[in-house]
N, C-alpha and C positions, 0 to 999 in steps of 0.2 A: 504493500500500500504506500502510495506517495505521501510524503510528509508535507501537506499543505499548511501554510502558516501565513495568515494575513495580520501584520502587526497593527495593534490598536493605537490610534492617535499618534501615528509615526512622526508627523511634523511637530506636534506639540512636545513630544518626548525629546526629540533632537534639539529643538529650540531651548528647552528648559534645562537640558544637561549642560548647555553652554560649553561645548567641547573644545578643549585646547589641543593643538596638534601634538604637543609633547606630554600630554597628560596621561594619567593612568585611570582607566574606567573598568567597572565591573557590571556585567549583565548577570544577575543572580538567577535568572530564569530564562536561559537563552532559547529554549524551544527550537523552532525552525530557523532561528537567526534573523528574523525579519528586522528587528530593531538593531541588532548587532551589526548587520550588514552596513547600515548607514552610519553607525558609530565608527566602525573600522575604516570606512572610506575617509573619514575626517581626521584620523590619527596618522601622523607622519613618523615621529620619533618616540611616540609614547607606547602604551601597551593596553590591550583589552583582555580582560579575564572573563571567560565564559563558563558559567556554572549551570548545571542542571542535575537533578536526581534521576532523570530518565535517561538510561544508557542509549536508547534509540534516538532521542533528541540530540544527544552529544555527537553521535556518529554523523547525523545529517548536518549539524552546525559546523563540524570540523570540515566536512567535504565542501560546504558552501563558502566558508570564510577563508580557508587557506588559499582559495583561488584569487582572493582579493589582496591579502597581505599575510606576512608571517609574524606580524606584531600582535599575535594573539595566542593566549594560553587556554587550555581546557581542563576542567576539574569536575569530576562526578561527586556530587554531594547535595544534601539538603541545604538551602540557603541559611539555615540557622547556624551553620558552621562558618560563617563569614570571617570571623577573626582567625580561625585556624587555617582557612584557605590563604589569607594574606600572609600569615606567619610561614606557611609552607613555601611560599615564593620569596620570603625575605622582604616583604613590602610592608612599610609602616603605615603610610597614609595614601589615600587615593583622591582623585578629583571629582569623581561622580559615580553613582550607583543607580542602576535600574532594577526594579522589582515588579514584575508583571505577574500578579498572583492569580492562582486558579488553574483549572484544567485546560489543556490546549485543545484546539479543534481536532488535531490528529488523535489525541487520546480519546476524545468523545466519539469520533467516527471509526476508530479502530475496533472492530467487532470483538476482538479477543480481550480487550481491557476491562470491559464491564462497567464503564462509566455512564453509559447512556441507557435511559429507560426506553429508547426507541429502537434499540438493537438487542436481540437476544444473544446473551453471552454468559459465560461463567461469572459469578459474583466475585469481583476482584477489587477494582478501584485503587490499586496501589500505583502511585506515580513512580515510586522506586520499587522495582520488582524484587529487590533484596529484602524488603520489609517482611517480617514474619506474619504480621496481622493483616488480613484482607477483609473485604466486605462480607465474605462468607462467614468469617469468625464473629464479626459484630452481629450479624443478623441471627446466627444460629446459637451463639453461646452467651451473649449479653443477657443479663437479667431484665425483667420488665422495667424496673426502676432505671437501669442504665439506658435502655432504649428510649424510655420516656424523656430522660434528661437530654439526650442528644437530638432527638426529633424535635423537641420543643425549643431548645436553646440554639441549636445549630441550623435547624430548618424552619423554625417559627411556624410549625405545623399545628393548626387549630384542632385537627382530628387525631392528635397524638395518642390519646388513651385508647381509642377504638382501634386504631391501626396496630398498636402494640398488642392489644388483646387478640386480634386476628392472627398476627404473626406467631405469638406464643402458642395459640391453639393449633395452628397449622403444623408447627415444628414438633409437636408432640407425636404426630403421625409419621413425618419424614423431614429430613433436612431440606432447607431452601437452598437450591444450588445455582439457579439461573436468574438473570435479570427479569425476564418476562414472568417467571414464577412469582417473584416479589411484586412486580407491577400488578399482577392479577389479584394478589392478596390485598394490596392497598386499594385497588379499585372496588373490591367487594366491601371493604371497611368503610369507605366514604359513600354517603347517600348519593343516589343517582342525580337528584336535583342539584346537589352541590358540585358534582363532577362536571355538570354541563356548563358551569361558569368558570371563567378564568383559564389558567394554563393547564398543563398536564397534571393529573392528580398525584403522580409519583415524584414530581420535580423536587419538592421540599425534602422528602425523605431521602432521596438519592443524594441531594446536596449534603444533608446532615451526616449520612454514612461516609461520604467521601471526605468530609472535613475531619471526622473522627479517625478514619484510617490513616490519613496523612498528617494529622495533628496541625492542621493549617492555621487555626487561630492562635494556638499556643506559640508556634514558631514565629509568626508575624510580630507578636508582642515582644518576644525575646530579642529579635534581631535588630529592630529599629534603633535602640540606644547603642548597640554594638557598632552599627554602621556609622552613626553620627560621630562616635568616638574616634573612628579611623578616617574621617574625612579631613582633607586639608581645609584651611580657611577659604571660604567662599565655595567650597565643594558642594555639589548638588546631590540630593536624594529624590528620585522620582519613583512614585509607587502607584501602580494601576490596580484597582480593585474591581470586583464584579458583583458584589452584593453588600447589603447594609452592614452585616456583621463585620466584614473585613474593613470597610470604609470607616466604621465607628472606631475601631482599634487604631487605625492610622491617624485619624483626626485627633483623637485624644492623646496619642503618643506625641504627635507634633506639638500639640497645645502644651503638654507637660514640659517638653524640651525647650519650648519658647518662653517659658515662665521666668521672670526675674525674681524679685523678692518673694520669699515664702514665709515671711514673718506673720504672726497672728495679727488680725486686723486691729486689735486693741493697741498695738505698738504704733506710735506716731513716727518713729525713726527706725529705719532698717538696720538690723544688727546681724542678719543671717549671711550677708555678703554673697548671696546666691545669684549667679549670673545666667542669663539665657544662653543656651547652646546653639540654637538655630533661629533663623528668621523664616517665617512661613511665607512663601511666595504666592500661594494660591489660597486667598481667604475663602473662596468657594472653589470646590473641585472643578477642574476642567472636564468637559464631556465631549463626546464625538459630535461632529457636525451632522446635520440632517443627511447630507450627501453620503457621509461615511456609514451612517446607520442603515441607509438604503442599500449601499453596496455590500455591507457586512453586518447583517442583522444581529450577529452575536456580540457586536460592540455596544449594543443599545444600553446595557446596564453598567457599562464601565465608567469609572471615575479616575481622574489623575490628580494626585496631590503632590506638591513639590515644596521642599525646604532647602535652605542653604546654611552651611556651617558659619557661625560667627567667629 
């Protein structure tokens, strides 16, 4: 299967990274190298480090990028290991970092990966196939309370209790092995009148399971301060998110890093000497143009937030 990758808000990302020809940049979610292709074209004597936890993505990125320049390095890892990756290459600070969060179009469309509720496949959803826990393990071995927690908190699913009840009852008879098998259970749990409204009835549950398997929200929260710590002065951090849970974490993390004084309000004079670490460059997140949304419907929910190191 061809690794198709349409980079989201490409022009906006390139503009906001403010690329210096001799700078060092990191694409922590290189995927099909859509963004990295344009970043690398603008680097002369600098370096681009491309990271992805998906081995298939790295193979494609390497093939595409080495045709442009050899000023590029490749590293297989989850982006939470940002500091360790820089240490591996003996790099202290960088000039810009891109984080394009979420599942790629290739992973969704690849029938073997189990990310899509529109394609029948084994329940998997691992972005890194070396991970031990898959969607199969979550669906079949998590307790009712654990399933309710992730469906409600990661999927914001209103019919959580009923869906979990149907899943638990079903797996008493047999294990749930395939995506369509899970979709059928979800559809039976949600009343027909509700299913007729809005999007696909399995969308929120599949999102929740994927987030749990790949620890997506946990690693975002962890890595943002780590990235800022290793940015040069005026270095840029660009983060693209695709749903409200991710965007909320990015927004609050940027806000916390941009705070100055943290003294109690009762004090009239600052004694904490706490300084802001970043300047937020996007008071409101950037979103795709109408033209981009029409050309690439999967971009519709995306948001781009940017900050610079002080």
